[in-house]
C-alpha positions as CSV (number, residue, x, y, z in Angstrom):
1,M,121.4,78.3,96.8
2,I,118.9,77.4,94.0
3,A,115.6,79.3,93.8
4,A,112.7,78.2,91.7
5,V,110.0,80.6,90.6
6,L,106.8,78.8,89.9
7,T,104.5,80.8,87.7
8,M,102.9,78.4,85.2
9,F,102.8,81.2,82.7
10,N,101.4,80.2,79.3
11,G,102.5,83.6,77.9
12,L,104.9,86.4,78.7
13,T,103.1,89.5,77.5
14,S,104.1,92.5,79.6
15,T,100.5,93.7,79.7
16,Y,99.8,91.0,82.3
17,S,101.0,92.7,85.5
18,L,102.0,89.4,87.1
19,V,104.5,88.8,84.4
20,N,106.2,92.1,85.2
21,V,106.3,91.4,89.0
22,A,107.8,88.0,88.5
23,A,110.3,89.5,86.1
24,E,111.4,92.0,88.8
25,H,111.9,89.2,91.4
26,I,113.9,87.1,88.9
27,K,116.1,90.0,88.0
28,M,116.8,90.7,91.7
29,L,117.7,87.0,92.3
30,L,120.0,86.8,89.2
31,D,121.7,90.1,89.9
32,N,122.5,88.9,93.4
33,K,124.0,85.6,92.0
34,V,121.3,83.3,93.0
35,H,120.9,80.3,90.7
36,T,117.3,80.8,89.5
37,K,115.0,78.6,87.5
38,I,111.5,79.5,86.2
39,L,108.8,77.0,85.9
40,V,106.2,77.7,83.2
41,S,103.5,75.8,81.3
42,E,104.8,73.8,78.4
43,D,102.6,75.9,76.2
44,C,104.5,79.1,77.0
45,P,106.1,80.2,73.7
46,D,109.8,80.6,73.6
47,S,109.4,83.5,71.1
48,Q,108.0,85.7,73.8
49,R,111.2,85.6,75.9
50,N,112.7,89.1,76.2
51,G,114.2,91.3,78.9
52,V,115.2,89.2,81.9
53,F,113.4,86.2,80.5
54,A,116.0,86.1,77.8
55,D,118.9,86.2,80.4
56,E,121.3,83.3,79.8
57,R,121.6,82.9,83.6
58,L,118.0,81.9,83.9
59,E,117.2,78.2,83.8
60,W,113.9,77.4,82.0
61,V,111.8,74.4,83.0
62,K,108.5,73.6,81.2
63,I,105.9,71.8,83.2
64,T,103.5,69.5,81.4
65,N,100.1,70.7,80.4
66,R,99.0,67.4,78.9
67,L,97.2,64.3,80.2
68,N,97.2,61.3,77.9
69,G,98.2,63.5,75.0
70,R,95.4,65.9,75.5
71,Q,95.8,69.5,76.6
72,I,94.8,70.3,80.2
73,H,92.3,73.1,80.4
74,W,92.4,75.3,83.4
75,Y,88.9,75.8,84.9
76,D,88.2,78.7,87.2
77,Y,87.4,77.3,90.6
78,S,87.0,80.6,92.4
79,K,83.9,79.6,94.3
80,P,84.4,77.8,97.6
81,G,82.4,74.7,96.7
82,G,81.0,72.7,93.9
83,E,82.5,69.9,91.8
84,V,85.7,69.6,89.9
85,H,85.9,68.0,86.4
86,K,86.4,64.3,86.1
87,T,90.1,64.3,85.3
88,F,91.1,67.0,87.9
89,F,93.1,64.6,90.2
90,E,94.7,62.7,87.3
91,E,95.9,66.1,85.9
92,A,97.2,67.1,89.3
93,D,99.2,63.9,89.5
94,A,100.7,64.4,86.1
95,I,101.7,68.0,86.9
96,A,103.1,66.9,90.3
97,S,105.3,64.4,88.6
98,D,107.0,67.1,86.5
99,L,107.1,69.6,89.4
100,L,108.8,67.0,91.6
101,A,111.6,66.5,89.1
102,A,112.0,70.3,88.6
103,L,112.1,71.1,92.3
104,S,114.1,68.2,93.6
105,D,117.4,70.3,93.7
106,A,115.8,73.6,94.8
107,D,116.2,75.2,98.2
108,I,113.2,77.5,97.9
109,C,110.3,77.9,95.6
110,F,108.4,81.2,95.0
111,M,104.9,80.5,93.9
112,H,103.1,83.4,92.1
113,D,99.4,83.2,92.8
114,I,99.4,79.4,92.7
115,H,97.6,79.2,96.0
116,Y,95.3,82.1,95.3
117,Q,93.8,81.9,91.8
118,G,90.9,79.6,91.1
119,W,92.2,78.6,87.7
120,H,95.4,77.4,89.3
121,L,93.6,75.0,91.7
122,V,95.0,72.0,89.8
123,H,98.5,73.4,90.2
124,N,97.7,74.1,93.8
125,A,96.8,70.5,94.3
126,A,100.0,69.3,92.4
127,V,102.4,71.4,94.4
128,R,101.0,70.2,97.7
129,K,101.7,66.6,96.6
130,V,105.3,67.7,95.8
131,Q,105.6,69.4,99.2
132,E,104.8,66.1,100.9
133,K,107.7,64.4,99.1
134,L,110.1,67.3,99.5
135,P,109.5,68.3,103.2
136,K,112.8,70.3,103.4
137,L,111.9,72.5,100.4
138,R,110.8,75.9,101.6
139,F,108.0,77.7,99.8
140,V,106.9,81.3,99.5
141,A,103.3,81.8,98.4
142,V,103.3,85.2,96.6
143,T,99.8,86.7,96.5
144,H,99.2,89.6,94.0
145,S,95.4,90.2,94.3
146,A,93.3,91.3,97.2
147,P,92.7,88.4,99.6
148,V,89.2,86.9,99.6
149,N,87.0,86.2,102.6
150,R,87.5,82.8,104.1
151,P,84.3,80.8,103.7
152,P,82.7,79.4,107.0
153,E,82.7,75.9,105.6
154,L,85.6,74.5,103.6
155,Q,85.0,71.8,100.9
156,Y,87.9,69.8,99.5
157,P,89.6,70.4,97.0
158,F,88.4,74.0,96.9
159,S,89.6,74.4,100.5
160,M,93.2,74.4,99.2
161,R,92.7,78.1,98.3
162,Y,92.2,78.8,102.0
163,T,94.4,76.2,103.6
164,P,98.1,76.9,104.5
165,M,100.8,74.5,103.2
166,P,103.6,73.3,105.6
167,N,106.9,75.1,105.5
168,T,105.4,78.0,103.6
169,L,105.5,81.8,104.1
170,Y,102.8,84.0,102.6
171,T,103.5,87.4,101.1
172,Y,101.5,90.4,99.9
173,P,102.6,93.7,98.3
174,T,101.5,96.0,101.1
175,Y,101.3,95.8,104.9
176,S,97.7,96.9,104.9
177,G,96.7,93.5,103.3
178,I,98.5,91.3,105.8
179,P,95.5,90.9,108.2
180,A,93.2,89.9,105.3
181,L,95.8,87.5,104.0
182,S,96.3,85.8,107.3
183,K,92.5,85.4,107.6
184,Q,92.2,83.9,104.1
185,Y,94.6,81.1,105.0
186,G,93.8,80.9,108.7
187,I,97.4,81.6,109.7
188,P,99.0,84.0,112.2
189,E,100.2,87.3,110.8
190,G,103.7,86.1,111.8
191,R,103.7,83.8,108.9
192,C,103.1,86.7,106.5
193,R,105.6,89.0,104.9
194,V,105.6,92.0,102.6
195,I,107.3,92.3,99.2
196,Y,106.7,95.6,97.5
197,N,106.1,95.8,93.8
198,S,109.3,97.4,92.6
199,M,109.9,100.2,90.1
200,D,113.1,99.6,88.2
201,I,113.4,103.2,87.1
202,I,117.0,102.7,85.9
203,S,115.9,100.2,83.2
204,F,113.9,103.0,81.5
205,M,116.9,105.3,81.3
206,S,119.7,105.7,78.8
207,D,122.6,103.2,78.5
208,E,124.9,105.8,80.0
209,V,122.9,106.2,83.2
210,K,122.6,102.4,83.5
211,A,126.4,102.2,83.2
212,L,126.8,105.0,85.7
213,Q,124.6,103.2,88.3
214,K,126.9,100.3,88.2
215,K,129.8,102.5,89.2
216,T,128.1,104.8,91.8
217,D,124.9,104.6,93.8
218,L,122.2,106.8,92.2
219,L,119.2,105.4,94.1
220,S,119.7,105.4,97.9
221,P,120.8,109.0,98.7
222,D,118.3,111.1,100.5
223,I,119.7,114.2,98.7
224,L,120.9,113.6,95.1
225,I,122.5,116.6,93.4
226,V,123.3,116.7,89.7
227,Y,125.3,119.6,88.4
228,P,126.3,119.6,84.7
229,G,128.7,122.2,83.4
230,R,132.0,123.1,81.8
231,F,134.7,122.5,84.4
232,T,135.7,126.1,85.0
233,T,136.1,128.0,88.2
234,G,133.3,130.3,87.0
235,K,130.8,127.6,87.5
236,K,131.7,127.4,91.2
237,F,131.7,123.6,91.5
238,E,133.3,124.1,95.0
239,K,130.2,126.0,96.2
240,V,128.0,123.1,95.3
241,A,130.3,120.7,97.1
242,S,130.4,123.0,100.1
243,L,126.6,123.3,100.4
244,A,126.2,119.6,99.9
245,G,128.7,118.8,102.6
246,T,127.0,121.2,105.0
247,I,123.7,119.5,104.4
248,R,125.2,116.2,105.2
249,R,127.0,117.4,108.3
250,K,124.0,119.3,109.7
251,T,121.3,116.8,109.0
252,E,123.1,113.4,108.7
253,L,121.1,112.7,105.6
254,G,122.7,110.7,102.8
255,V,124.0,113.1,100.2
256,K,125.4,112.3,96.7
257,V,126.8,114.9,94.2
258,I,127.2,114.0,90.6
259,F,129.3,116.5,88.6
260,C,128.6,116.0,84.9
261,D,131.7,117.9,84.0
262,F,133.3,118.5,80.6
263,P,136.8,119.9,79.9
264,C,137.7,123.6,79.8
265,M,141.0,124.8,78.3
266,D,141.7,127.4,80.9
267,T,141.4,125.1,83.9
268,D,143.9,122.8,85.5
269,T,141.5,119.9,85.8
270,A,143.5,117.9,88.3
271,K,144.1,120.8,90.7
272,Y,140.5,122.1,90.5
273,K,139.1,118.6,91.1
274,Y,141.3,118.2,94.1
275,A,140.2,121.6,95.5
276,V,136.5,120.9,94.9
277,T,136.7,117.4,96.5
278,K,138.7,118.7,99.5
279,I,136.2,121.5,100.1
280,G,133.3,119.0,100.0
281,C,135.1,116.7,102.5
282,L,135.9,119.6,104.8
283,S,132.3,120.7,104.7
284,G,131.0,117.2,105.6
285,L,131.0,114.9,102.6
286,K,132.4,111.4,102.9
287,D,134.4,109.3,100.5
288,G,132.2,108.4,97.5
289,D,129.7,111.2,98.1
290,L,131.1,113.3,95.3
291,V,131.9,112.0,91.8
292,F,132.9,113.4,88.5
293,T,131.5,111.7,85.4
294,S,134.8,112.5,83.7
295,D,136.4,110.0,86.1
296,L,133.8,107.4,85.3
297,G,134.3,106.9,81.6
298,Y,133.0,110.2,80.2
299,P,136.1,112.5,79.9
300,E,134.5,114.6,77.2
301,G,131.2,115.1,79.0
302,F,128.2,113.1,79.9
303,P,125.6,112.8,77.1
304,R,122.8,115.4,77.4
305,I,120.0,112.8,77.3
306,G,121.8,111.1,80.2
307,V,121.8,114.4,82.1
308,F,118.0,114.6,81.7
309,D,117.7,111.1,83.1
310,L,119.9,112.0,86.0
311,F,117.7,115.0,86.7
312,T,114.7,112.6,86.9
313,L,116.5,110.8,89.7
314,S,117.9,113.9,91.5
315,N,115.9,116.1,93.9
316,L,118.1,119.1,94.5
317,F,119.8,121.4,92.0
318,I,122.3,124.1,93.1
319,C,123.5,126.7,90.6
320,P,126.0,129.1,92.3
321,S,127.5,130.1,88.9
322,Y,129.4,133.3,88.7
323,S,127.9,134.4,85.4
324,E,125.0,133.1,83.2
325,S,123.3,134.6,80.2
326,F,120.2,132.4,80.7
327,G,120.8,129.3,82.9
328,L,119.4,126.6,80.7
329,T,120.4,123.8,83.2
330,V,118.2,125.4,85.8
331,L,115.2,125.0,83.4
332,E,116.2,121.5,82.6
333,A,116.4,120.6,86.4
334,A,113.1,122.3,87.0
335,S,111.4,120.3,84.2
336,R,112.3,117.0,86.0
337,G,111.1,118.1,89.5
338,N,114.1,119.4,91.4
339,F,114.2,121.9,94.3
340,L,116.1,124.8,92.8
341,V,118.8,126.9,94.5
342,V,120.3,129.6,92.4
343,N,122.6,132.6,92.7
344,E,120.4,135.6,93.2
345,A,123.3,138.0,92.4
346,V,123.4,136.9,88.8
347,P,120.7,138.8,86.9
348,A,119.7,136.0,84.5
349,L,119.4,133.5,87.4
350,E,117.4,136.0,89.5
351,E,115.0,136.5,86.6
352,L,114.6,132.8,85.9
353,G,114.5,131.9,89.5
354,K,111.6,134.2,90.2
355,K,109.7,132.6,87.3
356,L,110.4,129.2,88.7
357,K,110.0,130.1,92.4
358,A,113.5,129.0,93.1
359,Y,115.3,129.4,96.4
360,F,117.8,132.2,96.4
361,M,121.3,132.3,97.9
362,R,124.0,134.8,97.2
363,W,127.5,134.1,95.9
364,D,130.1,136.3,94.1
365,A,128.7,137.2,90.6
366,R,129.3,139.2,87.4
367,N,126.6,141.8,86.7
368,F,126.2,144.0,83.7
369,G,129.3,146.1,83.7
370,F,130.5,145.3,87.2
371,D,131.2,142.4,89.5
372,T,129.8,141.8,93.0
373,K,131.5,140.2,96.0
374,E,129.6,138.8,98.9
375,V,130.6,139.4,102.5
376,Y,129.1,136.9,105.0
377,R,128.5,137.7,108.7
378,P,129.5,136.2,110.9
379,S,131.0,133.7,108.4
380,E,130.4,131.9,105.1
381,E,130.2,128.7,107.1
382,A,127.4,130.0,109.3
383,Y,125.6,131.3,106.1
384,M,125.8,127.8,104.5
385,E,124.6,126.1,107.7
386,E,121.5,128.4,108.0
387,H,120.5,127.9,104.4
388,A,121.3,124.2,104.4
389,L,118.8,123.6,107.2
390,R,116.2,125.8,105.6
391,I,116.5,124.0,102.2
392,V,116.2,120.6,103.8
393,D,113.1,121.7,105.8
394,M,111.5,123.0,102.6
395,M,112.3,119.9,100.7
396,R,110.9,117.7,103.4
397,D,107.7,119.6,103.5
398,N,107.2,119.5,99.7
399,P,105.0,116.4,99.0
400,V,106.1,116.1,95.4
401,L,109.8,116.1,96.2
402,F,109.1,113.7,99.1
403,S,107.2,111.2,97.0
404,K,109.7,111.4,94.2
405,T,112.6,110.6,96.6
406,Q,110.7,107.8,98.4
407,A,109.8,106.2,95.0
408,R,113.5,106.2,94.0
409,Q,114.8,105.0,97.4
410,K,112.2,102.6,98.8
411,F,110.7,100.9,95.7
412,C,113.9,100.2,93.8
413,H,115.4,96.7,93.4
414,E,118.2,97.3,95.8
415,W,116.0,98.3,98.8
416,I,113.4,95.6,98.2
417,W,116.1,93.0,97.8
418,Y,118.0,93.9,100.9
419,N,115.0,94.5,103.1
420,Q,112.3,92.1,101.9
421,L,113.3,89.5,99.3
422,E,116.8,88.4,100.4
423,P,115.7,87.7,104.1
424,L,113.2,85.1,102.8
425,L,115.9,83.0,101.2
426,N,117.0,81.7,104.6
427,E,113.8,82.1,106.6
428,R,111.6,79.2,107.7
429,A,107.9,79.3,108.3
């Protein structure tokens, strides 16, 4: 499979939003091992290549922007009628010749705003000439701006902005725009598709989180719990695992627990990890739902800046700790927009929890001068189930948590690739 991305960029500055969207599509193609080439204007400077545009896997093809040695100027033909400049069709022929050579081995070509923008009318004309000579080549016309009203009378060559091309699907970033898109090109909505603009949130995070994402899924879980701490029984890792498993078992939501653990001298690490994992599994977690960062390349602890980034991704923080003098991790999780569950029996956590409007549960605790032990009736399992359902209901009803989770899950590369972009690779108009 060879995919071509036709942009005709003459610059790669990230302030131009179309550059960013094309970059996201290219990254998804490359990351999924699709041979990808990008077609740009010959005037696009090599010095501006960075990010995915500097990826060695990406093939660069420069398309002519000259006619008889003179630079081709792109005129804005946004109006539905008028006259084109004298050399318009000669320029289209010259560009088509280059495009034909560049696309002759491609299976699919993604055109970014080529059919839409008035200043790309000459490229619109050129690519239609190529389509006639390469009838098996499939095209996807990606539209980034609001569709325009189809004029009652069409005048060639301006009509190309409103005329569909054979073997071509048309896309828009939202479902709400599909009816207008179909009207602009005079095509049934069945020939239109949606490709969301993506948010590659991981790319803005620390190298440690980028590396962690390659080893375990941080984006798709409905409930993502991050719990950093010294790996001692006093931090009650097993209670986090138990509540997480109960949530999964009672709600069937996808749950992932990331334990950012660091070593403790008085703990048998192997035995405690086994116990925590087994309790999580007995409560409802599946293989891979619970991971320790110490097993994923960070035996001495996950860097603090990375923990903050993980809190940006997570949406639930559980602190069942036996004893705390303050509970700084609670504050850190709160600062990144997590639903907070803390041990009410610990004075410091109760005080901080009240200030932060946390959700309280009770576990064994150390108070000032004495310890407390909880007795659950009819059972601890029933207690966990009751609170698990209540927590999930409260999280679901919280618009900030809901939007944070949706943004992470549904607008990431992985979701968009699997649900929207990849299906286009083998689909015919």
